[in-house]
TORLOSE-592686 format. One record per atom (N, C-alpha, C): x, y, z. Coordinates in steps of 0.1 Angstrom, whole numbers, plus 5000, padded with zeros to 4 digits. Layout:
// residues N
XYZ/...
***
This chain:
// residues 364
458251871898/457951831879/457152021874/455752001877/455052031871/454952171866/455652231884/456552411883/457252411867/457852301868/459452321859/458552341846/457452231842/456552181826/455952341827/455952381838/454452521831/455652651829/457252641836/457652741838/458452811825/457952861821/457952961808/460052991806/460252911792/461252941787/462353081797/462753091801/463953191802/462953251818/462253211823/461753261836/462153201842/462753231860/463353201871/462453131875/462852991883/461752951891/462452941902/461553011910/462452991924/461352891939/462052881943/461752771957/462152761971/461052811973/461152831989/460652752003/460852792013/460352672021/458652732024/457652672031/456552692035/456652692046/454952662059/455252602068/455052462069/454252402060/455352262061/456052282052/457152192064/458652172056/458852042044/457351982048/457651852034/457151932021/456551992019/456152102010/456452222002/457352191997/458052331990/457552391984/457452501982/457152581968/457952631959/457452651955/457552661937/457152751929/457752821930/456753011921/457953081909/457453121905/457253141892/456753251879/457353361875/455953431867/455353401854/454253361852/453653291836/452353341837/451953341819/450053381821/449453301823/448253341832/447753261838/446253221827/446053131821/445253101812/443753191814/442653091828/441853201828/441553311831/442453391834/442353561834/443353621819/444153551818/444853581802/445853641809/446053701829/447653821828/448753761835/449353831832/450153761834/450953731854/450753651867/450453621874/451653541876/452453571891/453253491896/452753351905/452153281897/452453121905/452653041910/452553061927/453152931934/452552781930/453752721935/453052561933/453752441942/453052421953/452852311966/452352221962/452352131968/452051991977/451451971985/450451891992/450551742001/450651651999/450051592020/451351432011/450551362015/448551372007/447751242010/446451332012/445351242017/444851272025/444651402035/444051502033/444451602047/442751502058/441651512055/441251452068/440651262068/440551202077/440051122078/438751062079/437451002083/436751002087/436450892097/435050942114/435550852120/434050882125/433950842130/432450762141/432550952148/431451012152/430451092157/430151092173/430651012176/429750982194/430550832194/430050772208/429950632210/429250532205/430150432198/429050282199/428950222212/428350162211/427850072225/427249952215/427249922206/426749792197/427349812184/426649732181/428049702157/426049722156/425249742160/423749792152/424149942150/424650022162/425350132170/426350202150/426750092143/427550102134/427050172124/425650192121/425250312105/423750342114/424250392128/423150502129/424250612135/425350612143/425850692152/426650782135/426350922141/426550982126/428051002120/428951032110/430251042110/430651152106/431651182110/432451342107/434051302100/434151442100/435751392092/436751522101/438051442104/438751452114/439951482109/440951592111/442151612104/443351522107/443951422100/444651332100/445851322108/446051272118/447351292122/448751342116/448851222108/449751342100/450451452092/449051452086/448751642086/449251772097/448051662103/448051772113/449751782121/450751712123/451651742130/452751832120/452751822109/453151852098/452552022090/452052032093/451152202094/450752222080/450052062078/449552162056/448752182055/447652242065/446252332071/446752442068/447352452078/448352622081/448952642068/449752532064/450652582044/449352642037/448452592035/448052562025/446952742027/446252742038/445652852046/446752972042/447652972043/449153092042/449053142029/449153012021/449253032003/448153132001/446953022002/445453121998/445353222003/445953302014/445553422020/446153502008/447353432007/447953601991/447653581979/446653451976/446253441959/444853411962/444753491946/443453531938/443053371929/443853271926/442953211922/443353041928/443052941929/443352801933/443452741923/444152681920/444452591910/444752391912/443552321913/444352161916/444852111908/445652041914/447151991894/446851821909/445651801913/445751621921/445751551909/445851381911/445951281902/444351321893/444151271886/443151241878/442651091882/441651081892/441250951897/440051061910/439350951912/438551001924/439151031937/440350971937/440650991947/441351091950/442351191938/442751261935/441651411935/440451421929/439051501930/438351501950/438451331955/438451451973/439051501974/440651421977/441351511983/441851651975/441251681959/440951831958/439951901969/438851861973/437951901977/438451921995/439251821995/439551852005/440651972007/441252042002/442052112000/440752301997/440152261991/438852381987/438852402004/438252272010/437252292023/438352342032/439452352035/440152452043/440252592035/440652532021/441452722021/439652802013/438852722015/437652812018/437552932024/438052982032/438253132038/437853252024/439653242018/439853292006/439553301995/438753131990/437453131976/436253141985/435553191988/434253191992/433553121983/433453141965/432953101959/433653011952/432652951943/433552881936/434352901915/433853021914/434153061904/436353121904/436953111915/438053121909/439352981909/438352901916/438652751915/438652651905/439752601900/440152561881/440852441893/440352301879/441152201881/441752151874/443152061870/443752021857/443351871856/443051841847/442551711842/444351681832/445251591836/445751551829/446551411831/447151301827/447451131824/448151141828/449351221821/450951131819/451851301827/452551281838/453451371836/454251391823/454251471812/454751501806/454551671800/455651701795/455151881792/454951861788/454051831774/453051851761/451751801773/451351711781/450451731786/450051801800/450951811805/450751961817/450952071810/451552101802/450752231793/450052271781/448852141781/447752061770/446552171787/446552081795/446152051814/445752231813/446752271818/447652431819/446052551810/446552501798/445752591791/444252601788/443752461793/442252431793/442052351810/442152431815/441452431834/440052401829/440052311841/438352341839/437952361858/436752281855/436552261873/436052181881/436352141893/436152071900/435351941901/435451791902/433651801900/433351711914/432251751921/431751761934/431351611935/430451581926/430151461924/431051331920/432151341916/433551241921/433751231936/434551361936/434651321957/433751311966/432051311964/430951231973/431351141969/431851021960/431150931956/432650881967/433750901969/434550891979/434250831985/433451021993/432950992004/432150882005/431250852003/430350732003/430850602006/432450581994/433450491994/433850432012/433650622017/434850612030/433850582041/433050622039/431650592046/431250382049/431050392039/430850192041/432050162039/433250182039/434650152047/434250132060/434050262066/433750262079/432950212093/431650142085/430450092085/430750022088/430649902076/430849762069/432149752081/432849782078/434849732091/434249712102/433849842108/433149832123/432549722128/431349742118/430149612122/431249492121/431349442111/432349292111/432849252117/434249412127/434749302132/434249272140/433549382151/432949342162/432349192160/431149182147/430449042149/431848992148/433048962140/433848832134/434148842152/434948962161/435348922174/434848802180/433248902178/432448792192/432148682191/431748612170/431848522170/433148382174/434148432170/435248372175/435648402188/434848402197/435148432209/436448482218/436848592210/437948632217/437448792226/437848762240/437548892245/438248922252/438149032261/439149132272/440549152264/441049212271/442249202266/443249132273/444449112263/445849052266/446949082276/447349002283/448349082292/449949062282/449949042271/451248962264/451349042254/450449152246/450849252242/451849332251/452549402244/453349522255/452649642262/451449652253/450549812260/449049762258/448949552261/447949552267/446549572255/447449552243/445649582234/444549542236/443749512234/442049472230/442449442223/442449242222/442249152209/441449172197/441149152191/439549142179/440349132161/439349042164/440049032148/439349182136/440349222132/439449312122/438949302101/438149332101/438049302090/438049472082/437849432068/438149522058/437949502047/436149582043/435749552034/436449532017/437449552015/438349492004/439449422005/440249432022/441249382024/441049212031/439749192036/439549052042/439249002023/438349022015/438048922007/439748841999/440648941999/441748961990/442648882004/442548892015/442648822020/442548672019/441848612018/440648512016/441748421996/441048491990/442548461979/443748401983/444748521992/446248491995/446448322005/444548302012/444748172023/444448092012/443248102004/442747961997/444147931982/445248021984/446548011974/447447891986/447747991998/448447942005/448347792007/446547762007/446547582014/446647522001/445647621984/447047511969/448547471974/449047521978/450447531979/451247461986/450147441999/450647392015/450547232009/448747222000/448447031998/448947011984/449947081980/451047021969/452046911970/451146811958/452746721965/453146661955/455046691952/455346671939/455546551939/455746531917/455846381918/457046441905/457746301905/458646261896/457946321880/458946331872/458446361863/459646381852/460046351833/461046321824/460946351819/461546451813/461846551797/462846441793/462346391777/463946381777/464046431759/465346491767/466346591753/467046511747/467446521737/468746451724/469346561722/470146551728/471746701718/472446581707/472646671701/473746571688/474946701687/475646671678/476246751667/476046731657/475746891650/475246841633/476446931630/476046921619/476847021607/477147181604/477647291611/477247411611/477047481599/475547581602/475147611586/475547741580/477047801593/477647911588/479047891584/479847791589/480747781593/481347631588/482047591575/482347501572/483347421576/483147251579/483847211589/483747221603/483047261607/482447281625/480947201624/480647201639/479447141639/478947231654/477847191653/477047271659/476647161673/476047181683/475447131693/473547221690/473047091691/471547151687/470847021699/470047081705/468747011717/468046971710/467146821713/465746811705/464646771714/463746801713/463046821724/461946661719/461346641730/460346481730/459146531721/458146551716/457146561710/456546561719/456446481729/454946461736/455346601752/456746601749/457046671763/457746631774/457046581788/457346541792/456646421799/457146311807/456046271813/456646171825/454546181833/455446071848/455745941847/455845871833/456145691832/457245671836/457845651843/459345571847/459745481841/459545381835/460045311828/459345291810/459045451804/458945501794/459945541793/460145711802/461645761803/462445631796/463045521808/464245461808/464145451798/463145341785/463145281775/463745441765/463045521766/463845641755/464845691759/465745671774/466645751777/467345601770/467145481775/468345351766/468145381759/467345401742/467745391730/467945511722/468445631730/468745681727/470745751731/470245681740/472245641746/473045531738/472345461736/473145311724/472545371706/472545531705/472445521691/473445691688/474845581674/475345711676/475345801669/474645801661/473745931648/472645901652/472146041642/470446081641/470346101626/469346071625/468446101609/467346211612/467246331602/466546411602/464846381594/464346371596/463446251586/462546401576/462046481588/461346641579/462146761589/461646871580/462046961586/461047101580/460247181597/459547251590/460147321601/459647471586/460847621598/459947701598/459647781601/458647841604/459048001615/458348181615/458948211614/457648291628/458548361641/457148411647/458048581646/456348601651/456648771658/456148811664/457248911678/457248931689/457249061694/455448991690/454949151695/455249271700/455749381705/456049541715/455249511727/456449521734/454949471747/454549571756/453149581753/451549621763/452349701767/451149831772/451549921788/450749811799/451349791810/451149731822/449549881832/448749721831/447749801845/448349751854/447749771868/448349841877/447949641885/446649581880/446649421886/448149371878/448349341865/449649321856/450549341861/451249481870/451549521867/452549481886/451749481890/451849401904/452449241903/451749161894/452449031890/453749031884/453749151871/454949101867/456049091878/455949251886/457049291895/457049181904/455949091910/456148951920/457148861910/456548791904/456748681890/458648751888/458848801885/460448951878/461048911892/460549021897/461449091904/461449061925/460448941922/460348941937/459849051947/458649171940/458549281947/457349271955/457249261965/455649281969/454849441965/453349401969/452949521959/453149631971/453549661978/454049821986/455349811977/456049731981/457249771975/457349801959/456949781950/456249791936/455049951935/454349951941/453950071937/454050221943/455850131957/456250291956/457350361946/457850211939/458450221930/458350341919/456750261912/456450321904/455850451902/455350471920/455050651922/456050731918/457050631922/458850781926/459050731910/458150691903/459450651887/458350771877/457050771881/455350811875/456451001879/456851001891/457051181896/457851201887/459151101883/460151121881/459451201862/458451111857/458051121841/458651011833/459150941842/459750781834/458350721830/457050731832/456550641837/455050741835/453550651826/452350691831/452450671843/451050751844/450550691857/450250521865/450350511870/450450331874/449150291880/448550381893/447050351890/445950341884/446550231870/444750241853/444850111856/443350071853/442949981843/443550041832/443750111822/444050081808/445550001804/445649931792/447149891791/447649991777/446850081776/447550191765/448150291771/449150331764/450450491764/449450601762/449550671770/448750811767/449450871755/448250941749/449050981732/450251091737/450351161753/451451261746/452351161755/452651051760/453750991764/455151011756/456050981761/457351061756/457850931759/458150771750/458750721755/460150701749/460150801745/461850781734/462750951743/461151001753/462751061764/462351011778/462150871779/462150851793/462950701788/463050661776/464250571776/465550631774/465850751770/466450781764/468250821769/467550891790/468450881798/468650721799/468350621799/468250481805/469450401789/469350451779/470950391769/472250401770/472150491787/473950471795/473950371802/473150351803/472850241819/474250091814/474250031820/475749951819/475149781818/473749791825/472949651823/472049641809/471149741805/470049751797/470649851787/471249921786/471650041778/471250051765/472149941756/471849891749/470049831747/469849761747/468549741750/467349851748/467850001755/466950091761/467050131748/468550151738/468650231728/467950141722/467950091715/467250011705/465949981710/465550031721/463850081716/463450191711/464550261716/463050381714/464450461699/465150391695/466050421682/465050391667/
***
């Protein structure tokens, strides 16, 4: 989609395969802003992080997790599809490198991983650029291309530090917990006789604590009977003479757990053949337009409304983002970016059989 937005009107966009089959290459001719010269621009992709962090040596005990150096190794998924060779092959025929990763810490870190594998073709940073964009829209992508900056090593190093802390803390605490709970040796029950252990994740384990606490609340919950008095009457219609409309009236106290009180109300209401309106209050309610969802609220809404888990939700959100239908889903803000064209995103939905009418009303 980035290539489509950057491709000038009337220019041919060519797609071809590279060394890494999942990472297609899109080529077109356009003026490259930093040089002001018409150039052949190649747009390709990666499949996530290129490297992962491991210990450079054997750990004899838990304390070694804070002493043994760490080293970055090629991710297995990246090695399998030959992403490094793919990038290096394109870099050898290029005069500049422009990074279009997501505008967050992880994106900046992946960008510097790309720089590392292409460093032979770009020995200094003069020809390395960074595009900053917050939405996959044509105005936003075009503005980012016109104002290319430089990648920020400090942001990338922050991710390196977090990865190292996750690794060191995770390994040491996993060993501590495994020892504490007395889990020893290997199990013959597992098909591959894996070593049994308790795995600790600095982020995952606290989150698991919330899940366990909620599960305990659900398990400890004991349902109780409650009654909600509702009186249904047939009143004269306000729009059609001679007709009556069914109206429901709810008890002002809401509901009660008192069975006797509920029976008394039911008996009194059942015995009455007519009802008298003692007072009438009229009020208007303004329903505000929905605000954008941050990541946490998105996960809650998808879980409560659609029954989707976090993994399914983020996969769907990232697919919608890559198609330009929503703004970047991994965010803490609830504001749409000023360049996000909601009308353009909703217009194709206006023909949908189920929600087309609502979509058309929203952008009209």
